[in-house]
C-alpha positions in Angstrom: 397.0 104.5 155.1 398.2 103.1 158.4 395.4 103.3 161.0 395.7 103.0 164.8 392.8 101.5 166.7 392.4 102.0 170.5 389.7 100.2 172.4 389.2 96.6 171.6 386.1 95.8 173.7 382.8 94.3 172.6 382.4 96.8 169.8 385.8 98.2 169.0 387.4 94.8 168.8 385.1 93.8 165.9 385.5 97.2 164.1 389.3 96.9 164.2 389.1 93.3 163.0 387.0 94.4 160.1 389.7 96.8 159.0 392.3 94.1 159.1 390.1 91.6 157.2 389.7 94.2 154.4 393.5 94.6 154.1 394.1 97.8 156.0 397.4 98.3 157.9 396.4 98.6 161.6 398.2 99.0 164.8 396.2 98.4 168.0 396.2 99.2 171.7 394.0 98.3 174.6 394.4 98.6 178.4 393.9 94.8 178.3 396.6 93.3 175.9 394.8 90.0 175.8 392.0 91.6 173.8 394.5 92.2 170.9 395.3 88.5 170.4 392.9 88.0 167.5 394.0 91.2 165.9 397.7 90.2 166.1 396.7 86.9 164.4 395.1 88.9 161.6 398.4 90.8 161.1 397.9 93.9 163.3 400.8 95.7 165.0 400.8 96.4 168.7 401.6 99.6 170.6 402.3 99.6 174.4 400.5 102.9 174.9 398.3 105.5 173.1 401.3 107.8 172.8 403.5 105.1 171.2 400.6 104.2 168.8 400.2 107.9 167.8 403.8 108.1 166.6 403.5 105.0 164.5 400.3 105.6 162.4 398.7 108.1 160.0 395.3 108.4 161.7 393.7 107.0 164.9 390.3 105.3 165.5 389.0 105.0 169.1 386.1 103.2 170.6 385.9 103.8 174.3 383.3 103.5 177.1 382.8 107.2 178.2 383.6 110.8 177.2 386.0 111.0 180.2 388.0 108.1 178.9 388.0 109.4 175.3 389.4 112.7 176.6 392.1 111.0 178.7 393.2 108.9 175.7 393.1 112.0 173.4 395.5 113.8 175.9 397.9 110.9 175.5 397.6 110.9 171.7 397.9 114.5 170.8 401.6 115.2 171.6 402.7 112.4 169.3 400.3 112.5 166.5 401.8 113.3 163.1 401.0 116.7 161.4 397.8 116.4 159.5 396.6 113.4 161.4 392.9 112.7 161.9 391.1 111.2 164.9 388.0 109.1 164.1 385.9 108.5 167.1 383.6 105.4 167.1 382.5 106.0 170.7 379.1 107.4 171.5 379.6 110.9 172.9 377.3 113.8 173.6 377.4 116.5 171.1 378.9 119.0 173.5 381.7 116.4 174.2 382.3 116.0 170.4 382.6 119.7 169.8 384.7 120.4 172.9 387.1 117.5 172.1 387.2 118.4 168.5 388.3 121.9 169.5 391.0 120.5 171.8 392.3 118.3 168.9 392.3 121.2 166.4 394.5 123.2 168.7 397.1 120.6 168.3 396.6 120.4 164.5 394.5 117.2 164.6 391.0 117.1 163.0 388.2 115.0 164.4 385.5 113.0 162.5 382.9 111.3 164.7 381.7 107.9 163.5 379.5 106.2 166.1 377.9 102.9 165.1 374.5 101.4 165.6 372.8 98.0 165.0 374.4 95.8 167.6 377.6 93.9 168.3 376.5 91.0 166.1 376.4 93.3 163.1 379.8 94.7 164.0 381.2 91.2 164.0 379.9 90.7 160.4 381.2 94.1 159.2 377.6 95.1 158.6 376.9 97.6 161.3 375.6 101.1 160.4 378.1 103.9 160.7 376.9 107.5 161.4 379.5 110.0 160.4 379.8 113.7 161.3 382.5 116.1 160.2 384.0 117.8 157.2 383.2 116.3 153.8 386.9 115.9 152.9 387.5 113.8 156.0 384.5 111.7 155.3 385.6 111.1 151.7 389.1 110.2 152.7 388.1 107.7 155.3 385.0 106.3 153.6 386.8 103.1 152.5 387.7 102.4 156.1 384.1 103.1 157.2 382.8 100.8 154.5 385.1 98.0 155.8 383.5 98.3 159.2 379.8 98.8 158.2 377.1 97.9 155.7 375.4 101.3 155.6 377.2 104.6 156.0 375.5 107.9 156.6 377.2 111.3 156.5 374.9 113.2 158.9 376.5 116.6 158.5 379.0 118.7 160.4 380.7 117.7 163.6 378.1 117.0 166.3 375.4 115.8 163.9 376.2 112.1 164.3 376.1 112.4 168.1 372.5 113.7 167.9 371.3 110.9 165.6 373.1 108.2 167.5 371.5 109.2 170.8 368.1 109.3 169.0 368.5 105.7 167.7 369.6 104.4 171.1 366.8 106.2 172.9 364.3 104.5 170.5 366.0 101.1 171.1 365.7 101.3 174.9 362.0 102.4 174.7 361.4 99.5 172.3 363.2 97.1 174.7 361.0 98.0 177.6 357.9 97.9 175.4 358.9 94.5 174.0 359.2 93.1 177.5 355.7 94.2 178.4 354.4 92.8 175.1 356.0 89.4 175.7 354.7 89.3 179.3 351.2 90.0 178.1 351.5 87.1 175.7 352.9 84.8 178.4 350.2 85.7 181.0 347.6 85.5 178.3 348.4 81.8 177.8 350.1 82.1 174.4 353.0 80.0 173.2 355.9 82.5 173.4 357.8 81.2 170.4 354.7 81.6 168.2 353.9 84.9 169.8 357.4 86.2 169.0 357.1 85.0 165.4 353.6 86.6 165.0 354.9 90.0 166.4 357.9 89.8 164.1 355.5 89.5 161.1 353.2 92.3 162.3 353.1 96.1 162.2 354.1 96.0 165.9 357.6 94.5 165.2 360.9 96.3 165.7 364.6 95.7 165.2 364.9 95.3 169.0 362.1 92.7 169.1 363.6 90.7 166.3 367.1 90.7 167.8 367.2 91.4 171.5 363.8 89.7 172.0 365.5 86.4 171.1 368.0 86.8 173.9 365.3 87.5 176.4 363.4 84.4 175.4 366.6 82.4 175.6 367.3 83.8 179.0 371.0 84.7 178.3 370.2 88.4 177.9 373.7 88.5 176.3 373.6 91.6 174.1 377.1 92.9 175.2 375.7 96.3 176.2 375.4 97.3 179.9 372.9 99.1 182.0 375.5 101.8 182.6 375.9 102.4 178.9 372.1 102.6 178.4 371.8 105.2 181.2 374.7 107.2 179.7 372.9 107.4 176.3 369.5 108.1 177.9 371.1 110.9 179.8 372.3 112.4 176.5 368.8 112.0 175.1 367.2 113.9 178.0 369.9 116.6 177.7 368.9 117.1 174.0 365.3 117.2 175.0 366.0 120.1 177.3 368.2 121.9 174.8 365.8 121.5 171.9 362.6 122.1 173.9 361.2 118.6 173.2 359.2 116.9 176.0 360.5 113.3 176.0 357.8 111.6 178.1 358.5 108.0 177.0 362.3 108.5 177.2 362.0 109.9 180.7 359.9 106.9 181.9 362.4 104.5 180.2 365.3 106.3 181.9 363.7 105.8 185.3 363.0 102.1 184.5 366.8 101.7 183.8 367.6 103.4 187.0 365.6 100.7 188.7 367.3 98.1 186.6 370.7 99.3 187.7 369.7 99.3 191.3 368.4 95.8 191.0 371.1 94.1 188.9 374.1 96.5 188.8 375.5 98.8 186.2 377.4 96.1 184.5 374.3 93.9 184.0 373.1 93.4 180.4 370.8 96.2 179.2 368.3 93.5 178.1 367.9 92.5 181.7 365.7 95.5 182.1 362.9 93.0 181.1 363.8 90.9 184.2 362.4 93.6 186.4 358.9 92.6 185.1 359.8 88.9 185.3 360.8 89.2 188.9 357.9 91.4 189.8 355.4 88.9 188.4 357.5 85.8 189.2 357.0 84.8 185.6 359.9 84.1 183.3 359.9 84.7 179.5 361.6 81.5 178.3 361.0 79.7 175.0 362.8 77.0 173.1 364.7 77.6 169.9 366.3 80.9 170.6 370.0 81.6 170.6 372.1 82.7 173.6 374.0 85.2 171.4 373.2 86.8 168.1 375.4 85.7 165.2 
């Protein structure tokens, strides 16, 4: 199959590259053509617009920063997509957005499968990120080889909208863990412990988490470079709070974490790294959380 891929940013760029490395025919597009250079070097084709891409390929992947942008790109795709084409959405959308956009696509004869990913940009670069699929089983079966090219573990969560729910849950947990890890590391620092040894001890304990073992390293390095912004964190926390209201679940920790990220955005801006949420505590106490031997980026 000939796939199109639109959105070659921090995450989508790696996902599209994984398809190419596994031998798929891929044509790419991004609002910034410079982001496509490595894909062209891997053999990708280039389209000057989403509409042009739609007419060239069998099915289209997208990875975009917001539901509004996904909807705008979809509007450009639909008039030119081939009969029987599928749209596979790697972006994180709310369930209502997924269902609404899926209906819009179906009215033009295009079927949607959601396939958000989780685990971090470094795992996407390795082709080992986790993929959470939602949609009809025949779509999942058809595109499973492409999903396996992108990710290490693939889960079919159920019908359309299911992946949106679990993706928001995983991100909600990650942001809660991030705030908690900052507090834990600060306790260790103010308690006089060596931070490198403390990080290692936590990693080997029942208190460890994926966030501690990955993003915790970037905090201790001081780069905070996780390639995920405060704005994106607040988008996902907003989705989580919406699910809490819809499903009647009080999300006390998520609510507190959301307010902490509101403070983080006010202090450092929406484009700041989400890991800089820990810097709120560092600045408040005028105590940095630096230690030797930790990388500036995860590999």
